[in-house]
C-alpha positions in Angstrom: -10.0 -19.3 -1.7 -10.9 -17.6 1.8 -10.2 -14.5 3.7 -7.2 -15.2 4.7 -6.1 -16.4 1.4 -6.9 -12.8 0.1 -5.6 -10.6 3.2 -2.0 -12.6 2.3 -2.0 -12.1 -1.2 -3.2 -8.0 -0.4 -0.5 -8.2 1.9 2.3 -9.4 -0.3 1.2 -7.2 -3.1 1.7 -3.9 -1.2 5.5 -5.5 -0.6 8.2 -5.4 -2.2 7.1 -8.7 -4.2 4.6 -8.1 -6.8 1.0 -9.3 -6.5 -2.6 -9.6 -8.3 -4.8 -8.5 -5.0 -7.1 -6.6 -7.5 -7.6 -9.7 -9.4 -8.3 -12.3 -6.3 -10.6 -9.5 -4.6 -12.2 -9.3 -8.5 -12.8 -13.5 -8.5 -14.0 -13.0 -5.0 -16.3 -10.3 -5.5 -18.5 -12.1 -8.8 -18.4 -15.6 -6.9 -21.0 -13.9 -4.2 -19.3 -16.3 -1.4 -18.6 -13.9 1.1 -19.8 -10.3 1.6 -18.7 -7.0 -0.1 -17.3 -5.9 3.5 -15.5 -8.8 4.5 -14.0 -8.8 1.5 -12.6 -5.1 1.8 -11.8 -5.2 5.5 -9.2 -8.4 4.4 -7.9 -6.5 1.3 -7.7 -3.2 3.1 -6.2 -3.9 6.0 -4.0 -7.0 4.3 -2.8 -4.3 1.6 -2.3 -1.4 4.4 -0.2 -3.5 6.8 1.9 -4.3 3.7 2.3 -0.7 2.8 3.3 0.2 6.4 5.6 -2.8 6.1 7.4 -0.5 3.8 7.3 2.5 5.4 9.3 0.7 8.1 11.7 -0.3 6.1 12.3 3.4 4.7 12.6 4.1 8.3 15.0 1.7 9.0 17.0 2.5 5.8 17.1 6.2 7.1 19.0 5.3 10.3 21.4 3.0 8.2 21.9 5.0 5.1 21.2 8.6 5.7 22.6 9.9 2.6 19.6 10.0 -0.1 22.1 9.5 -2.7 22.5 6.2 -2.1 18.8 5.4 -2.8 17.8 3.9 -6.0 16.6 6.6 -8.6 12.8 5.5 -8.4 13.0 6.2 -4.3 15.0 9.6 -5.1 12.5 10.6 -6.7 9.7 9.2 -4.7 11.1 11.3 -1.8 11.4 14.1 -3.5 7.5 14.1 -4.3 6.2 13.4 -1.2 8.9 16.2 0.1 7.1 18.5 -1.7 3.7 17.3 -2.3 3.3 16.8 1.5 1.7 13.4 3.6 -1.4 13.3 1.6 0.8 11.9 -1.5 0.6 8.7 0.6 -3.1 8.4 -0.8 -1.8 7.6 -3.8 0.2 4.4 -2.2 -2.1 2.1 -4.2 -0.9 2.8 -7.6 1.4 0.3 -9.1 5.3 0.7 -9.4 5.5 4.1 -7.6 2.8 3.1 -4.9 5.8 0.9 -2.8 8.5 4.1 -3.1 5.7 6.1 -1.8 5.2 4.3 1.3 9.3 3.9 1.4 9.4 7.5 1.0 6.8 8.2 3.8 9.4 5.9 6.5 12.9 7.6 5.1 10.9 11.1 5.8 9.3 9.8 9.2 6.2 11.2 8.6 3.8 10.6 11.4 3.1 7.1 11.9 -0.7 7.5 12.4 -1.4 9.7 9.8 0.5 7.8 7.1 -1.4 4.9 8.3 -4.9 6.3 7.9 -3.8 8.3 4.9 -2.4 4.9 3.1 -5.5 3.1 4.3 -7.9 5.4 2.9 -6.5 5.1 -0.5 -6.2 1.1 -0.4 -9.5 1.4 0.7 -10.7 3.4 -2.4 -9.3 1.4 -4.4 -11.0 -2.4 -3.5 -13.8 -0.5 -3.6 -14.1 0.4 -6.8 -12.5 -2.7 -8.1 -15.1 -4.7 -5.8 -17.8 -2.5 -7.1 -16.8 -3.1 -10.9 -17.4 -7.0 -9.9 -20.0 -7.4 -8.0 
């Protein structure tokens, strides 16, 4: 398994489709085939770009369906959370289930793209750093 496979696994894991990029990273970190910094970059970039894809879908959905009542219950809840807590809640976009909804909500609310990107990336990096550290 190579870095591109890790990148792809991380990207898919951060979009609508479920995935197991943490397991892939843990396996690759435990084998010692790649340097940890390479693994962290591949996983973080892939997962962040996947999250930003979901962010973009949220932005597009807001244009097409401007009424938040048309959203599913989990997306409505995420919207309320992001509205009340602010942009820094996107740090938790790495969480299972709610993370995708938070990214979607960030796009829906048209939060600043660069700030959202950096905060999401920081959260994703921290999560992968912990996973890699546990399996070195």
